[in-house]
C-alpha positions as CSV (number, residue, x, y, z in Angstrom):
1,X,84.0,69.2,13.3
2,X,86.6,71.5,12.8
3,X,85.2,73.4,9.6
4,X,82.1,73.4,11.0
5,X,83.5,74.6,14.6
6,X,85.7,77.6,12.0
7,X,81.7,78.2,11.0
8,X,79.8,78.5,13.8
9,X,83.2,80.9,15.4
10,X,82.9,82.8,12.5
11,X,79.6,83.8,13.1
12,X,79.4,84.4,16.4
13,X,82.5,87.5,15.3
14,X,80.4,89.4,12.7
15,X,77.2,89.3,15.7
16,X,79.0,90.5,17.9
17,X,80.8,93.2,15.8
18,X,77.5,94.1,15.4
19,X,76.3,93.9,18.8
20,X,79.8,95.9,19.8
21,X,78.2,98.9,16.3
22,X,75.1,98.8,18.0
23,X,76.7,99.0,21.5
24,X,78.7,102.3,19.6
25,X,75.5,103.7,18.8
26,X,73.1,103.5,21.4
27,X,76.5,105.4,23.9
28,X,75.8,108.3,21.2
29,X,72.5,108.9,21.1
30,X,72.3,108.7,25.4
31,X,75.3,111.9,25.2
32,X,73.7,113.7,22.7
33,X,70.4,113.2,24.9
34,X,71.0,113.7,28.6
35,X,74.5,114.5,28.6
36,X,75.0,110.6,30.3
37,X,76.5,107.6,29.6
38,X,77.6,104.0,30.9
39,X,80.9,104.6,31.5
40,X,81.6,100.7,31.7
41,X,80.0,99.9,28.4
42,X,81.6,103.3,26.6
43,X,85.0,102.1,28.4
44,X,84.7,98.8,26.7
45,X,83.8,101.1,23.6
46,X,86.9,102.7,24.2
47,X,89.2,100.6,24.7
48,X,88.3,97.7,21.3
49,X,90.3,100.8,19.3
50,X,94.0,100.3,20.5
51,X,94.0,96.5,20.9
52,X,95.7,96.0,18.1
53,X,97.3,92.1,19.0
54,X,94.0,90.5,19.5
55,X,93.8,87.0,17.4
56,X,89.7,87.4,17.2
57,X,86.3,89.8,17.7
58,X,86.2,87.7,21.1
59,X,89.6,89.2,22.1
60,X,88.5,92.6,21.4
61,X,85.4,92.4,23.4
62,X,85.9,89.6,26.5
63,X,83.9,86.9,24.3
64,X,81.1,89.9,24.9
65,X,81.0,90.2,28.7
66,X,81.1,94.0,27.9
67,X,78.2,94.3,25.1
68,X,76.1,94.0,27.7
69,X,74.2,96.9,26.7
70,X,74.5,96.2,22.1
71,X,73.4,92.5,22.3
72,X,70.6,94.0,24.4
73,X,69.9,96.6,21.8
74,X,70.6,94.2,19.1
75,X,68.3,91.7,19.7
76,X,65.4,95.1,19.4
77,X,66.3,95.9,16.3
78,X,66.7,93.0,15.1
79,X,62.7,92.0,16.4
80,X,61.0,94.7,14.9
81,X,62.1,98.2,15.8
82,X,59.9,100.8,17.5
83,X,59.4,104.1,16.2
84,X,61.5,105.4,18.9
85,X,64.4,103.4,16.8
86,X,64.7,105.3,14.3
87,X,68.2,107.3,15.4
88,X,69.7,103.8,16.0
89,X,69.2,102.5,13.6
90,X,70.1,105.7,10.9
91,X,73.3,106.3,13.4
92,X,74.6,102.1,12.9
93,X,73.5,102.6,8.9
94,X,75.5,105.5,8.7
95,X,79.1,103.5,10.8
96,X,78.0,100.4,8.1
97,X,78.6,102.7,5.1
98,X,81.7,104.0,6.8
99,X,83.4,100.8,7.5
100,X,82.5,99.3,4.3
101,X,84.9,102.9,3.2
102,X,86.8,102.5,5.2
103,X,87.8,98.4,4.4
104,X,88.6,99.3,0.9
105,X,90.7,101.9,1.3
106,X,94.5,101.0,3.2
107,X,95.9,104.7,3.0
108,X,92.7,105.4,5.7
109,X,93.4,102.1,7.2
110,X,96.9,103.0,8.1
111,X,96.6,106.1,9.0
112,X,94.2,104.9,11.7
113,X,96.6,103.2,13.1
114,X,99.3,105.3,13.6
115,X,97.1,107.9,14.7
116,X,95.6,105.2,16.7
117,X,99.6,104.1,18.2
118,X,100.4,107.9,18.7
119,X,97.9,108.1,20.9
120,X,98.7,105.4,23.3
121,X,102.3,107.1,23.1
122,X,101.0,110.2,23.8
123,X,98.4,109.3,26.9
124,X,100.2,107.0,28.9
125,X,101.6,109.4,31.0
126,X,98.4,110.2,32.2
127,X,97.5,108.2,35.3
128,X,94.2,109.8,36.7
129,X,92.3,107.9,35.0
130,X,89.1,110.3,34.4
131,X,91.7,112.9,32.2
132,X,93.3,109.8,30.7
133,X,90.5,108.8,28.8
134,X,89.4,112.6,28.2
135,X,92.4,113.3,26.1
136,X,91.8,109.9,24.2
137,X,88.0,110.7,23.5
138,X,89.6,114.1,22.5
139,X,92.7,112.6,20.2
140,X,90.0,110.3,18.9
141,X,87.2,112.7,18.0
142,X,89.9,114.5,16.2
143,X,91.5,111.1,14.0
144,X,87.6,110.3,13.2
145,X,86.9,113.6,11.9
146,X,90.9,113.6,9.8
147,X,89.9,110.4,8.5
148,X,86.4,108.1,8.7
149,X,84.3,110.8,8.2
150,X,85.1,112.1,5.2
151,X,85.5,108.8,3.5
152,X,81.1,108.0,3.3
153,X,77.9,110.6,4.2
154,X,78.4,112.6,7.6
155,X,77.0,110.8,10.4
156,X,74.4,113.2,12.0
157,X,72.8,112.7,15.6
158,X,70.5,115.2,17.1
159,X,69.7,115.7,20.9
160,X,68.9,118.7,23.4
161,X,71.1,121.8,22.4
162,X,73.0,121.8,25.7
163,X,73.8,118.5,26.0
164,X,75.6,118.4,22.4
165,X,77.7,122.0,22.4
166,X,79.6,120.8,25.3
167,X,82.5,120.2,23.6
168,X,83.5,117.0,25.3
169,X,80.4,115.5,24.9
170,X,81.1,115.9,21.2
171,X,84.5,114.6,21.9
172,X,83.2,111.5,23.5
173,X,80.3,111.0,20.2
174,X,82.9,111.3,17.7
175,X,84.8,108.9,19.7
176,X,82.4,106.0,19.9
177,X,81.3,106.9,16.7
178,X,85.3,105.6,15.7
179,X,84.3,102.8,17.6
180,X,81.6,102.0,16.3
181,X,83.1,102.4,12.8
182,X,85.9,99.9,13.9
183,X,83.2,97.2,15.2
184,X,81.7,97.4,11.2
185,X,85.5,97.3,9.5
186,X,86.1,93.9,11.7
187,X,82.0,92.7,10.3
188,X,83.5,93.3,7.0
189,X,86.4,92.0,7.1
190,X,84.5,88.4,8.4
191,X,83.0,88.4,5.6
192,X,79.5,90.4,6.8
193,X,77.7,92.2,4.5
194,X,74.4,94.0,4.3
195,X,72.6,91.5,3.0
196,X,72.9,89.4,5.9
197,X,71.1,91.9,8.5
198,X,68.3,91.2,5.7
199,X,68.5,87.7,5.6
200,X,69.5,86.3,8.0
201,X,68.5,88.3,11.3
202,X,66.4,85.0,12.9
203,X,70.1,83.6,12.7
204,X,71.6,86.5,14.4
205,X,69.0,87.2,16.8
206,X,70.1,82.7,17.5
207,X,73.8,83.5,18.1
208,X,73.1,86.2,20.2
209,X,71.8,83.7,23.4
210,X,75.6,82.1,22.7
211,X,77.7,85.1,23.4
């Protein structure tokens, strides 16, 4: 049945977007606490910002293959988060608030898209991956600060002062906040809502087995 298949794909797309958001949140915390983050997981978040012509969320995240960290942590949050997950829940909730405001703000959406296109143009001549990633993070961080962060209550991330005092780490964190907000935007775009996170936890966990 085509209708049923379309519904299932839509539900799985929402779950995948949530996994993308949780992965970005997890990486923010990792950088804040240790200065380190999985380069593959971070690149998946960073790259998702620039897939403008993707037809589905599955295309953006390559069917979920790039979201192992996000899926694992989302399952844990849905199963019964521990005291140590409070920061992760707080950051993820902050991204969802920003995403909801972004989805209702056409001007901010246009500014974000134009800014991301400009980043692609301005960094394409950088062929060395580390330099390119650093330049993209710096520009994405500025985009987040200028156009996204003011839309809702500011997200505060606590961690080690030695790590948070380094500009390259704060750039990476803000770039990840931008990527997580984009994932939240996709969640709402496909009919997601916060009440689903409260009343449909089991269904979301079930769908994580298939993506």
